[in-house]
TIDRENTOR-435480 format. One record per residue (C-alpha): residue number from 1; residue in three letters; x negated, y, z. Coordinates in pm, 1 decimal. Layout:
+-------+------+----------+----------+----------+
! lumlo ! fido !       px !       py !       pz !
+-------+------+----------+----------+----------+
!   NUM !  ALA !        X !        Y !        Z !
...
+-------+------+----------+----------+----------+
//
This chain:
+-------+------+----------+----------+----------+
! lumlo ! fido !       px !       py !       pz !
+-------+------+----------+----------+----------+
!     1 !  MET !      0.0 !      0.0 !      0.0 !
!     2 !  ALA !   -128.7 !    348.1 !    -88.0 !
!     3 !  TRP !   -222.5 !    575.2 !    202.1 !
!     4 !  PHE !     80.3 !    808.1 !    183.4 !
!     5 !  ASP !    345.4 !    553.6 !     82.4 !
!     6 !  ASP !    492.2 !    537.6 !    434.1 !
!     7 !  THR !    688.5 !    859.2 !    503.9 !
!     8 !  TYR !    855.0 !    961.2 !    829.8 !
!     9 !  THR !   1131.8 !   1221.6 !    804.0 !
!    10 !  PHE !   1257.8 !   1468.1 !   1064.3 !
!    11 !  ASN !   1596.8 !   1612.4 !    967.3 !
!    12 !  LYS !   1534.1 !   1950.3 !   1124.6 !
!    13 !  PRO !   1376.0 !   2279.1 !   1013.7 !
!    14 !  SER !   1121.5 !   2312.0 !   1296.1 !
!    15 !  LEU !    873.3 !   2087.9 !   1474.1 !
!    16 !  ARG !    692.3 !   2079.6 !   1806.5 !
!    17 !  ILE !    378.6 !   1872.0 !   1750.8 !
!    18 !  ALA !     96.5 !   1780.8 !   1988.1 !
!    19 !  HIS !   -245.9 !   1693.9 !   1846.8 !
!    20 !  VAL !   -456.9 !   1484.1 !   2084.5 !
!    21 !  THR !   -788.1 !   1332.7 !   1984.8 !
!    22 !  ASP !  -1112.0 !   1158.4 !   2084.0 !
!    23 !  CYS !   -994.7 !    957.6 !   2385.0 !
!    24 !  HIS !  -1289.8 !    712.1 !   2356.5 !
!    25 !  LEU !  -1130.7 !    427.1 !   2551.1 !
!    26 !  PHE !  -1305.5 !    110.3 !   2667.7 !
!    27 !  ALA !  -1183.3 !   -242.2 !   2728.7 !
!    28 !  ASP !  -1223.6 !   -164.8 !   3098.9 !
!    29 !  ARG !   -979.4 !    109.5 !   3198.3 !
!    30 !  ASN !  -1220.7 !    212.7 !   3475.9 !
!    31 !  ALA !  -1515.1 !    263.5 !   3238.9 !
!    32 !  GLU !  -1662.0 !    610.9 !   3197.8 !
!    33 !  TYR !  -1787.3 !    811.9 !   2900.8 !
!    34 !  PHE !  -2052.1 !   1060.4 !   3016.0 !
!    35 !  GLY !  -1910.1 !   1044.9 !   3367.4 !
!    36 !  VAL !  -1544.7 !   1078.8 !   3263.8 !
!    37 !  ASN !  -1281.0 !    809.6 !   3310.4 !
!    38 !  THR !  -1134.0 !    833.2 !   2961.8 !
!    39 !  ALA !   -826.6 !    620.4 !   3032.9 !
!    40 !  THR !   -727.2 !    840.1 !   3327.7 !
!    41 !  TYR !   -776.8 !   1157.6 !   3125.2 !
!    42 !  PHE !   -577.9 !   1022.5 !   2830.5 !
!    43 !  GLN !   -299.1 !    916.6 !   3066.3 !
!    44 !  GLN !   -300.5 !   1267.5 !   3216.1 !
!    45 !  ALA !   -268.1 !   1421.2 !   2868.2 !
!    46 !  LEU !     17.4 !   1185.2 !   2778.2 !
!    47 !  GLU !    214.0 !   1278.1 !   3090.3 !
!    48 !  HIS !    166.8 !   1649.2 !   3028.6 !
!    49 !  MET !    269.2 !   1614.3 !   2662.8 !
!    50 !  ALA !    582.2 !   1430.9 !   2775.6 !
!    51 !  LEU !    700.9 !   1758.8 !   2933.3 !
!    52 !  GLN !    676.6 !   1957.8 !   2608.1 !
!    53 !  GLN !    994.5 !   1838.8 !   2429.3 !
!    54 !  LEU !    784.8 !   1711.5 !   2139.8 !
!    55 !  ASP !    902.9 !   1583.0 !   1805.9 !
!    56 !  ALA !    579.6 !   1389.7 !   1754.6 !
!    57 !  VAL !    221.5 !   1336.7 !   1865.8 !
!    58 !  VAL !    -59.8 !   1313.2 !   1611.1 !
!    59 !  PHE !   -360.7 !   1120.5 !   1741.8 !
!    60 !  GLY !   -670.8 !   1251.8 !   1568.3 !
!    61 !  GLY !   -909.2 !    957.4 !   1585.0 !
!    62 !  ASP !  -1188.4 !    801.8 !   1790.9 !
!    63 !  LEU !   -958.5 !    587.7 !   1998.1 !
!    64 !  THR !  -1238.9 !    358.0 !   2104.8 !
!    65 !  GLN !  -1589.4 !    395.1 !   2244.0 !
!    66 !  ASP !  -1686.5 !     29.8 !   2280.4 !
!    67 !  HIS !  -1512.6 !    -83.8 !   1957.0 !
!    68 !  SER !  -1329.2 !   -361.3 !   2143.0 !
!    69 !  VAL !   -987.7 !   -502.3 !   2058.0 !
!    70 !  GLU !   -897.0 !   -449.9 !   2422.1 !
!    71 !  SER !   -952.4 !    -72.5 !   2396.3 !
!    72 !  TYR !   -684.9 !    -56.5 !   2123.9 !
!    73 !  LEU !   -449.4 !   -260.7 !   2339.9 !
!    74 !  LEU !   -517.1 !    -21.1 !   2628.5 !
!    75 !  PHE !   -425.3 !    275.1 !   2404.8 !
!    76 !  SER !    -94.1 !    107.9 !   2323.0 !
!    77 !  GLU !    -34.8 !     18.7 !   2687.0 !
!    78 !  LEU !   -101.2 !    371.8 !   2812.9 !
!    79 !  ILE !    147.1 !    513.9 !   2562.3 !
!    80 !  SER !    407.7 !    247.7 !   2640.2 !
!    81 !  ASN !    376.8 !    304.4 !   3015.9 !
!    82 !  SER !    390.7 !    683.5 !   2988.5 !
!    83 !  THR !    704.0 !    899.5 !   2998.5 !
!    84 !  LEU !    635.4 !   1016.0 !   2644.1 !
!    85 !  THR !    933.4 !    925.8 !   2423.9 !
!    86 !  CYS !    849.5 !   1076.0 !   2081.9 !
!    87 !  PRO !    674.4 !    884.4 !   1802.5 !
!    88 !  VAL !    293.9 !    875.7 !   1797.2 !
!    89 !  PHE !    111.4 !    883.8 !   1463.2 !
!    90 !  TRP !   -258.6 !    816.8 !   1407.6 !
!    91 !  LEU !   -546.4 !    876.5 !   1171.3 !
!    92 !  PRO !   -888.5 !    710.4 !   1193.2 !
!    93 !  GLY !  -1208.3 !    853.0 !   1339.5 !
!    94 !  ASN !  -1562.3 !    737.1 !   1279.0 !
!    95 !  HIS !  -1545.0 !    500.4 !   1579.6 !
!    96 !  ASP !  -1220.1 !    338.5 !   1468.3 !
!    97 !  GLU !  -1128.1 !     29.9 !   1269.8 !
!    98 !  ILE !   -821.4 !     93.5 !   1054.5 !
!    99 !  ALA !   -719.6 !   -272.5 !   1069.8 !
!   100 !  LEU !   -702.3 !   -257.5 !   1450.5 !
!   101 !  LEU !   -507.2 !     69.2 !   1441.9 !
!   102 !  GLU !   -259.8 !    -99.8 !   1209.4 !
!   103 !  GLN !   -233.8 !   -398.1 !   1443.9 !
!   104 !  ILE !   -110.8 !   -181.8 !   1732.4 !
!   105 !  SER !    133.1 !      7.4 !   1508.7 !
!   106 !  GLY !    496.4 !    -70.5 !   1569.4 !
!   107 !  GLY !    770.6 !     71.8 !   1785.5 !
!   108 !  GLN !    661.5 !    407.0 !   1924.8 !
!   109 !  ILE !    324.1 !    399.1 !   1745.6 !
!   110 !  LYS !    385.5 !    471.2 !   1377.5 !
!   111 !  ALA !    161.1 !    402.7 !   1077.5 !
!   112 !  ALA !    315.9 !    669.7 !    850.5 !
!   113 !  LYS !     69.8 !    924.0 !    710.7 !
!   114 !  ARG !    319.8 !   1162.2 !    555.2 !
!   115 !  LEU !    559.1 !   1341.3 !    789.7 !
!   116 !  VAL !    833.3 !   1556.3 !    643.1 !
!   117 !  ALA !   1062.2 !   1801.1 !    821.9 !
!   118 !  ASN !   1347.5 !   1918.6 !    602.4 !
!   119 !  ASN !   1615.1 !   2176.9 !    665.6 !
!   120 !  LEU !   1899.7 !   1934.7 !    604.7 !
!   121 !  THR !   2171.7 !   2175.3 !    722.3 !
!   122 !  ASN !   2042.2 !   2451.5 !    496.6 !
!   123 !  ASN !   2021.8 !   2218.4 !    197.3 !
!   124 !  LEU !   2379.4 !   2095.8 !    250.0 !
!   125 !  THR !   2504.6 !   2454.7 !    269.1 !
!   126 !  ASN !   2328.7 !   2542.2 !    -53.6 !
!   127 !  ASN !   2472.6 !   2239.1 !   -227.6 !
!   128 !  LEU !   2821.6 !   2349.9 !   -130.3 !
!   129 !  THR !   2766.5 !   2704.4 !   -253.2 !
!   130 !  ASN !   2587.1 !   2599.9 !   -573.9 !
!   131 !  ASN !   2305.5 !   2833.5 !   -478.8 !
!   132 !  LEU !   2015.0 !   2588.9 !   -494.4 !
!   133 !  THR !   1839.9 !   2766.7 !   -779.5 !
!   134 !  ASN !   1808.6 !   3085.9 !   -575.9 !
!   135 !  ASN !   1701.6 !   2923.5 !   -251.4 !
!   136 !  ALA !   1339.6 !   2846.5 !   -164.2 !
!   137 !  SER !   1270.7 !   2507.1 !    -15.1 !
!   138 !  THR !   1203.0 !   2511.7 !    358.0 !
!   139 !  ASP !   1054.2 !   2164.2 !    385.5 !
!   140 !  ILE !    739.7 !   2117.2 !    591.8 !
!   141 !  GLU !    497.0 !   1834.4 !    525.7 !
!   142 !  LEU !    221.6 !   1699.0 !    750.2 !
!   143 !  LEU !    -47.2 !   1488.6 !    582.1 !
!   144 !  LEU !   -271.4 !   1265.1 !    793.5 !
!   145 !  ILE !   -579.6 !   1189.0 !    587.7 !
!   146 !  ASN !   -863.3 !    939.9 !    612.8 !
!   147 !  SER !  -1208.3 !   1096.6 !    656.4 !
!   148 !  LYS !  -1379.2 !    781.2 !    785.1 !
!   149 !  GLY !  -1704.2 !    718.4 !    598.7 !
!   150 !  LEU !  -1964.2 !    443.2 !    601.0 !
!   151 !  THR !  -2166.0 !    627.5 !    867.8 !
!   152 !  PRO !  -2062.8 !    843.6 !   1166.9 !
!   153 !  ALA !  -2043.5 !   1130.3 !    917.7 !
!   154 !  GLY !  -1716.2 !   1174.4 !    732.2 !
!   155 !  TRP !  -1636.5 !   1119.3 !    367.5 !
!   156 !  VAL !  -1311.3 !   1152.3 !    171.0 !
!   157 !  THR !  -1326.7 !    920.2 !   -127.1 !
!   158 !  SER !  -1244.1 !   1040.8 !   -477.3 !
!   159 !  GLU !   -946.7 !    803.1 !   -483.2 !
!   160 !  HIS !   -815.7 !    951.1 !   -159.7 !
!   161 !  LEU !   -869.8 !   1306.8 !   -286.4 !
!   162 !  ASN !   -649.1 !   1215.5 !   -581.7 !
!   163 !  GLU !   -382.9 !   1081.5 !   -343.7 !
!   164 !  ILE !   -399.5 !   1405.9 !   -146.4 !
!   165 !  SER !   -372.7 !   1614.0 !   -464.7 !
!   166 !  ASP !    -66.2 !   1416.1 !   -572.3 !
!   167 !  CYS !    104.4 !   1486.7 !   -239.8 !
!   168 !  LEU !     12.8 !   1853.2 !   -251.7 !
!   169 !  ALA !    160.4 !   1886.1 !   -600.1 !
!   170 !  GLN !    509.7 !   1812.3 !   -472.5 !
!   171 !  PRO !    739.1 !   2112.5 !   -411.1 !
!   172 !  VAL !    750.0 !   2186.3 !    -38.0 !
!   173 !  SER !    711.2 !   2520.0 !    134.6 !
!   174 !  LYS !    403.7 !   2445.6 !    344.2 !
!   175 !  GLN !    175.1 !   2157.7 !    427.8 !
!   176 !  LEU !    -43.5 !   2099.0 !    731.4 !
!   177 !  VAL !   -335.1 !   1860.6 !    690.2 !
!   178 !  PHE !   -493.7 !   1659.3 !    972.1 !
!   179 !  CYS !   -827.4 !   1477.7 !    954.0 !
!   180 !  HIS !  -1088.1 !   1362.1 !   1205.0 !
!   181 !  HIS !  -1416.0 !   1519.4 !   1092.8 !
!   182 !  ASN !  -1503.4 !   1888.8 !   1085.3 !
!   183 !  PRO !  -1521.2 !   2006.7 !    721.3 !
!   184 !  LEU !  -1735.3 !   2310.7 !    808.0 !
!   185 !  PRO !  -2045.8 !   2342.1 !   1028.4 !
!   186 !  ILE !  -1982.5 !   2444.5 !   1388.8 !
!   187 !  ASN !  -2347.3 !   2532.7 !   1463.0 !
!   188 !  GLY !  -2371.6 !   2235.8 !   1694.6 !
!   189 !  TYR !  -2518.8 !   1889.8 !   1731.6 !
!   190 !  LEU !  -2230.4 !   1714.2 !   1556.4 !
!   191 !  ASP !  -2296.3 !   1900.9 !   1232.9 !
!   192 !  LYS !  -2519.8 !   1604.2 !   1148.1 !
!   193 !  HIS !  -2202.6 !   1393.0 !   1146.8 !
!   194 !  MET !  -1959.2 !   1638.5 !    984.7 !
!   195 !  LEU !  -1745.2 !   1573.9 !    678.0 !
!   196 !  GLU !  -2010.6 !   1548.0 !    407.0 !
!   197 !  ASN !  -1780.9 !   1651.9 !    123.6 !
!   198 !  GLY !  -1590.3 !   1903.1 !    333.9 !
!   199 !  PRO !  -1604.3 !   2187.3 !     76.4 !
!   200 !  GLN !  -1456.9 !   1956.8 !   -187.8 !
!   201 !  LEU !  -1164.9 !   1870.2 !     39.0 !
!   202 !  LEU !  -1114.8 !   2233.5 !    142.8 !
!   203 !  ASN !  -1115.8 !   2357.7 !   -216.3 !
!   204 !  THR !   -858.1 !   2091.4 !   -303.2 !
!   205 !  LEU !   -635.9 !   2218.6 !    -22.2 !
!   206 !  VAL !   -682.1 !   2588.1 !    -97.0 !
!   207 !  ASN !   -633.9 !   2553.5 !   -472.1 !
!   208 !  ASN !   -292.1 !   2401.7 !   -408.0 !
!   209 !  GLY !   -176.5 !   2728.0 !   -252.5 !
!   210 !  ASN !     71.6 !   2576.3 !     -7.8 !
!   211 !  VAL !   -153.3 !   2438.5 !    266.4 !
!   212 !  ALA !   -115.2 !   2649.0 !    579.8 !
!   213 !  ALA !   -386.9 !   2494.1 !    798.1 !
!   214 !  LEU !   -621.0 !   2202.5 !    857.0 !
!   215 !  ILE !   -648.7 !   2052.8 !   1206.1 !
!   216 !  HIS !   -931.6 !   1819.9 !   1308.8 !
!   217 !  GLY !  -1102.7 !   1660.6 !   1608.1 !
!   218 !  HIS !  -1450.0 !   1502.2 !   1633.0 !
!   219 !  VAL !  -1631.4 !   1808.7 !   1772.7 !
!   220 !  HIS !  -1499.3 !   1777.4 !   2130.5 !
!   221 !  ASN !  -1420.4 !   2145.5 !   2179.0 !
!   222 !  ASP !  -1200.4 !   2430.1 !   2061.3 !
!   223 !  TYR !  -1299.9 !   2606.7 !   1738.2 !
!   224 !  THR !  -1114.2 !   2830.6 !   1494.5 !
!   225 !  GLN !  -1258.5 !   2882.1 !   1146.4 !
!   226 !  CYS !  -1143.7 !   2999.3 !    806.0 !
!   227 !  PHE !  -1221.9 !   2890.3 !    450.3 !
!   228 !  ARG !  -1088.7 !   3103.7 !    164.8 !
!   229 !  GLU !   -805.5 !   3221.0 !    395.9 !
!   230 !  LEU !   -724.2 !   2863.8 !    502.4 !
!   231 !  ASP !   -706.9 !   2837.3 !    882.9 !
!   232 !  ILE !   -906.8 !   2549.8 !   1034.2 !
!   233 !  TYR !   -848.9 !   2446.2 !   1395.9 !
!   234 !  ALA !  -1056.5 !   2202.4 !   1600.0 !
!   235 !  THR !   -883.8 !   2038.1 !   1896.0 !
!   236 !  PRO !  -1085.0 !   1956.7 !   2209.6 !
!   237 !  ALA !  -1106.4 !   1596.3 !   2325.4 !
!   238 !  SER !   -882.7 !   1430.5 !   2578.4 !
!   239 !  SER !  -1207.6 !   1292.8 !   2720.8 !
!   240 !  VAL !  -1534.4 !   1486.0 !   2759.3 !
!   241 !  GLN !  -1620.2 !   1811.4 !   2578.6 !
!   242 !  PHE !  -1946.5 !   1891.4 !   2397.0 !
!   243 !  THR !  -2111.5 !   2225.3 !   2466.8 !
!   244 !  LYS !  -2025.1 !   2476.8 !   2194.7 !
!   245 !  HIS !  -2292.2 !   2609.0 !   1958.1 !
!   246 !  SER !  -2563.2 !   2385.8 !   2104.1 !
!   247 !  LYS !  -2805.5 !   2194.2 !   1886.2 !
!   248 !  ALA !  -2881.6 !   1971.7 !   2186.7 !
!   249 !  TRP !  -2662.5 !   1679.7 !   2292.8 !
!   250 !  GLN !  -2482.5 !   1833.2 !   2591.1 !
!   251 !  GLN !  -2156.3 !   1728.1 !   2756.2 !
!   252 !  GLN !  -1914.4 !   1914.8 !   2981.9 !
!   253 !  ASN !  -1636.6 !   1779.3 !   3200.0 !
!   254 !  ASN !  -1378.6 !   2050.9 !   3139.1 !
!   255 !  GLY !  -1081.2 !   1822.3 !   3183.3 !
!   256 !  PRO !   -858.3 !   1670.3 !   2913.9 !
!   257 !  ALA !   -709.4 !   1893.1 !   2645.9 !
!   258 !  TYR !   -475.5 !   1881.1 !   2348.7 !
!   259 !  ARG !   -333.6 !   2125.1 !   2092.5 !
!   260 !  MET !     28.0 !   2233.7 !   2057.3 !
!   261 !  LEU !    165.8 !   2327.8 !   1715.5 !
!   262 !  TYR !    494.5 !   2513.4 !   1683.9 !
!   263 !  ILE !    619.4 !   2499.9 !   1324.9 !
!   264 !  ASN !    933.4 !   2687.9 !   1224.0 !
!   265 !  SER !   1093.1 !   2739.5 !    883.0 !
!   266 !  SER !   1369.5 !   2970.0 !    769.4 !
!   267 !  GLN !   1464.6 !   3155.0 !    451.1 !
!   268 !  GLY !   1189.0 !   2979.8 !    257.3 !
!   269 !  GLN !    918.2 !   3091.6 !    502.1 !
!   270 !  VAL !    713.4 !   2871.9 !    735.8 !
!   271 !  HIS !    558.4 !   3010.2 !   1053.5 !
!   272 !  ILE !    294.1 !   2821.6 !   1252.1 !
!   273 !  ASN !    175.6 !   2905.6 !   1603.1 !
!   274 !  THR !    -79.4 !   2702.4 !   1794.2 !
!   275 !  ASP !   -257.3 !   2698.9 !   2125.7 !
!   276 !  VAL !   -482.3 !   2463.7 !   2319.1 !
!   277 !  ILE !   -360.3 !   2318.2 !   2647.1 !
!   278 !  TRP !   -638.8 !   2261.8 !   2900.6 !
!   279 !  LEU !   -568.6 !   2038.6 !   3197.7 !
!   280 !  SER !   -759.2 !   2033.4 !   3523.9 !
!   281 !  ALA !  -1060.6 !   1806.3 !   3558.7 !
+-------+------+----------+----------+----------+
//
């Protein structure tokens, strides 16, 4: 099945989305990553997200640190045991195995990579008034792409770029794109493992004209960048953070974090607001 074949539809004109990433779980739920109990921090993020009246959670990759089957089962267990009730979608990070992510998909954890919010009420009204030709579409589309390469650095294959281009060519008001790797340098240690063909991906998105923003993880901190007027947001990790703008390998226990995205559409316009939620260490 092609990457974007599975579509999940929200019949509403606005979305409240949480982006959480880089939980780095182990088979042992008591194991620590640079002094941080990653399972406890991820559980804390899940419980806080459950209070936000979310339509969906997008998990941004690097589920596992020890690459064990048990770490994937722990991810599923933590979600199942939480008070979070919305669907959880995923995309792969450099640590992840797609086959194992697919194995835990089912029920609350969804494998769809194309999420569509459509203004069903508005479309029905326009059908009744025969005014479709004068009304701009207010659909919103979220694309979860695969930036996993053969090394810790990211790579979007030419085949996948074509799949992305095909999705972008379809008539919706705005698209948001999620990937794991940073497509631009952050002046930090992880630039050695960034998305190696990031400019190619970014130009593909910008040339479409309808992509509102790209959201990624991987860098374990909060960054905001811009490429040809395209907004790029990095979400901090739910585990440990990496010191910003440091060429050295430095970690900080700043507590778990995730990003909220508030997406609203009306009268053919889409408005996106976002902020990072930091929780106490």
